[in-house]
C-alpha positions in Angstrom: -6.1 13.5 1.7 -3.6 14.6 4.3 -3.3 14.7 7.2 -4.6 11.1 8.0 -7.0 11.0 10.8 -8.2 7.3 11.0 -5.8 4.5 10.3 -7.3 0.8 10.1 -4.8 -1.8 10.6 -5.9 -5.3 9.6 -4.3 -8.0 11.8 -3.9 -11.7 11.1 -1.1 -12.2 13.6 1.4 -13.4 10.9 5.0 -12.5 10.7 4.5 -10.0 8.0 1.7 -8.4 9.9 3.9 -8.0 13.1 6.7 -6.7 11.0 4.7 -3.7 9.7 3.7 -2.6 13.2 6.6 -0.1 13.6 5.4 1.6 10.3 1.8 1.6 11.7 3.0 3.3 15.0 5.1 5.7 13.3 2.3 6.9 10.9 -0.2 7.0 13.8 2.2 9.3 15.8 3.2 11.3 13.0 -0.4 12.5 12.4 -1.8 12.0 15.8 -4.4 9.8 14.1 -6.9 7.4 15.8 -5.9 3.7 15.2 -8.2 0.8 14.8 -7.1 -2.8 14.7 -9.5 -5.2 12.8 -9.2 -9.1 12.8 -11.4 -11.1 10.6 -11.8 -14.7 11.5 -13.6 -17.5 9.3 -16.0 -20.3 10.0 -13.0 -22.6 10.7 -12.5 -20.8 14.1 -16.2 -21.4 14.9 -16.1 -25.1 14.1 -12.4 -25.8 15.3 -13.8 -28.3 17.9 -16.5 -30.3 16.1 -17.8 -31.9 19.4 -18.2 -28.5 21.1 -19.7 -27.2 17.9 -22.4 -29.9 17.9 -23.1 -29.9 21.6 -22.7 -26.1 22.6 -25.3 -23.8 21.2 -23.4 -20.9 22.5 -20.1 -21.7 20.6 -20.2 -18.6 18.4 -20.3 -16.2 21.4 -17.5 -18.1 23.0 -15.5 -17.9 19.8 -16.2 -14.3 19.6 -14.9 -13.7 23.1 -11.8 -15.8 22.4 -11.0 -13.7 19.2 -11.6 -10.4 21.1 -9.2 -11.6 23.8 -6.5 -12.7 21.2 -6.8 -9.3 19.5 -6.6 -7.6 22.9 -3.4 -9.5 23.8 -1.9 -8.6 20.4 -2.6 -4.8 21.1 -1.2 -5.1 24.6 2.0 -6.8 23.4 2.6 -4.5 20.4 0.8 -1.3 21.1 1.6 -1.2 24.8 0.4 2.1 26.5 -1.4 3.3 23.2 -5.1 3.8 23.0 -6.4 1.7 20.1 -9.9 0.5 19.0 -10.3 -3.3 18.6 -12.7 -5.0 16.2 -12.8 -8.8 15.6 -15.6 -10.0 13.3 -16.6 -13.0 11.7 -16.3 -13.0 7.9 -14.0 -12.9 4.8 -11.2 -10.8 5.5 -11.5 -8.4 2.5 -15.2 -7.9 3.2 -14.7 -7.3 6.9 -11.9 -4.7 6.2 -14.2 -3.1 3.5 -17.2 -2.8 6.0 -15.2 -1.6 9.0 -13.2 1.0 6.9 -16.6 2.6 5.8 -18.3 2.3 9.1 -15.3 3.8 11.0 -14.5 6.4 8.3 -10.9 5.4 7.9 -8.8 7.3 5.6 -5.8 5.1 5.5 -5.5 1.3 5.4 -2.2 -0.2 6.5 -1.5 -3.9 5.8 1.2 -6.3 5.1 1.6 -8.0 1.7 2.5 -11.7 1.4 5.5 -13.3 -0.1 9.3 -12.7 0.0 12.1 -12.7 -2.6 11.3 -14.2 -6.0 7.9 -15.4 -5.0 6.6 -12.0 -4.2 7.2 -10.9 -7.7 4.3 -13.3 -9.0 2.0 -13.1 -6.0 -0.4 -10.6 -4.5 -2.5 -11.8 -1.7 -6.2 -11.8 -2.4 -7.0 -9.7 0.6 -4.5 -7.1 -0.5 -5.9 -7.1 -4.0 -9.4 -6.7 -2.9 -8.5 -3.8 -0.5 -6.6 -2.0 -3.4 -9.3 -2.6 -6.0 -12.4 -1.9 -3.8 -11.6 0.8 -1.2 -11.3 4.5 -2.0 -9.1 5.4 1.0 -5.4 5.5 0.8 -3.7 2.1 1.2 -0.2 1.5 2.5 1.2 -1.9 1.8 4.6 -3.4 2.7 6.3 -6.5 3.7 7.9 -4.7 6.7 11.2 -6.3 6.3 14.6 -5.7 4.5 15.0 -7.1 1.1 18.4 -8.1 -0.2 20.3 -4.9 -0.9 17.8 -2.4 0.5 16.5 -1.6 3.8 13.7 1.0 4.2 13.7 3.1 7.3 11.2 5.0 9.4 10.8 7.9 9.7 10.8 8.1 6.0 13.9 9.9 4.6 13.5 9.5 0.8 10.2 9.2 -1.0 9.6 8.2 -4.7 6.4 9.6 -6.3 5.6 7.5 -9.4 3.3 9.3 -11.7 1.4 8.7 -14.8 -0.3 11.5 -16.8 -3.9 10.6 -15.8 -6.4 12.9 -14.3 -5.1 11.9 -10.8 -1.4 12.9 -11.4 -1.8 16.3 -9.9 -3.6 15.1 -6.7 -0.9 12.4 -6.4 2.0 14.8 -6.7 0.3 17.2 -4.2 -0.2 14.3 -1.6 3.6 13.1 -2.2 4.9 16.7 -1.7 2.8 17.2 1.5 4.0 14.0 3.0 7.5 14.6 2.2 7.3 18.0 3.6 6.0 16.7 7.0 8.6 13.9 7.2 11.4 16.4 5.9 12.1 13.7 3.4 13.8 14.1 0.0 11.1 13.8 -2.7 11.9 12.6 -6.2 9.5 12.1 -9.1 9.4 9.2 -11.6 7.6 8.6 -14.8 8.0 5.3 -16.7 7.6 5.3 -20.5 6.7 1.9 -21.9 7.8 2.5 -25.5 7.2 0.2 -28.5 9.4 -2.9 -28.8 12.0 -2.4 -31.6 10.9 -4.2 -34.7 12.8 -4.9 -37.9 9.7 -3.7 -39.9 9.2 -0.4 -38.0 11.6 2.2 -36.9 10.3 3.0 -33.5 13.1 5.3 -32.6 11.2 8.5 -33.6 8.2 7.2 -31.6 10.3 6.6 -28.5 12.0 10.0 -28.7 8.6 11.7 -29.0 7.2 9.7 -26.0 10.2 10.5 -23.8 10.4 14.1 -24.8 6.5 14.5 -24.1 7.1 13.0 -20.7 9.9 15.4 -19.9 7.6 18.3 -21.0 4.5 17.1 -19.0 6.7 16.7 -15.8 8.2 20.1 -16.1 4.7 21.6 -16.7 3.3 19.7 -13.7 6.1 20.8 -11.4 5.8 24.3 -12.5 2.0 24.5 -11.9 2.4 23.0 -8.4 5.6 24.8 -7.6 7.4 21.6 -6.8 11.1 21.8 -6.8 12.0 17.9 -6.6 14.0 16.3 -9.2 12.5 14.0 -11.7 13.5 10.9 -13.8 12.0 9.5 -17.0 12.8 5.8 -17.6 12.1 3.7 -20.6 11.2 0.1 -19.2 8.5 -1.9 -17.7 6.6 0.1 -15.2 7.1 -1.9 -12.0 10.7 -2.6 -12.9 11.2 1.2 -13.4 9.8 1.8 -9.9 12.0 -0.8 -8.4 15.2 0.5 -10.2 14.5 4.1 -9.0 13.8 3.0 -5.4 17.1 1.3 -5.2 18.8 4.2 -6.9 17.3 6.9 -4.6 17.5 4.5 -1.6 13.8 5.3 -1.0 11.7 4.3 2.0 8.4 4.8 0.4 6.8 4.9 -2.9 3.6 7.0 -3.5 1.5 6.4 -6.6 -2.1 6.7 -7.7 -4.7 3.9 -8.1 -5.1 4.7 -11.8 -7.5 2.5 -13.5 -6.9 -0.2 -10.9 -10.5 0.5 -9.7 -12.1 0.2 -13.1 -14.3 -2.9 -13.8 -11.9 -5.0 -15.9 -8.6 -3.7 -14.4 -7.4 -6.3 -12.1 -5.3 -8.0 -14.7 -4.3 -4.7 -16.4 -3.4 -2.2 -13.8 0.2 -1.4 -13.1 -0.5 -0.8 -9.4 -0.5 -4.5 -8.5 2.8 -5.3 -10.2 4.4 -2.2 -8.4 3.1 -3.4 -5.0 4.5 -6.8 -5.7 7.9 -5.7 -6.9 8.7 -2.4 -4.9 11.5 -3.2 -2.4 9.8 -0.7 0.0 6.3 0.1 1.1 3.9 1.5 -1.5 1.2 4.2 -0.5 -1.4 4.4 -3.2 -4.0 7.1 -3.2 
């Protein structure tokens, strides 16, 4: 996966989008990667002026020119002096990002998530959800602004690698270790165990202990296999809440995690990835 060579940055000109620009510039510089800005515009832009739409058959090309110009102005203002490729296309944003990512061979997508504060805990923008679900490239998501009590920084100084024990765990930890090394950042590992809820009918204590002991064992084995010296934590709580707690405890600037089953057919409602992205108080890089 690393190093990243081609970064795709979807642009919608919103405040969250502009707020993540420093992160995009940092990642681009860090890996000397190519950068493409992509803007998707819908039919509303074409038919914004109904009179012209009805009388001017060349409206589509004029709208395309205007969209190209606006994207160019955005790049000149926020990426001044940097060489970036610009693509503005008519279509639904998620589909345009998907098409351009495959066409350009992008290996990292960086985009802003929507929502702030309590609202962000319940919503994940449809474009972000589609990108996370459909694309195989690594996806960086973040609000790009400080949350109460936590201010992520760049370059990254503290990285939390949130692992499960699926087949991808080894690849995720390798990537997290490599990225932390290139940034000279402190790496810590987290595994969250969602143990059974206590019940008067069933003594879940032995089950909880067995699950937690197994998690410690598996993490030690994985660290030894990959020769990783990073400290690790095992938490017994909800996965997204556990990640949030660990980010705050470690004052982390970035979470790295896997896609898990988020790309499976019925996984949109069941994946842990979407809640992690919604609730993490820092950017999340999913691979």
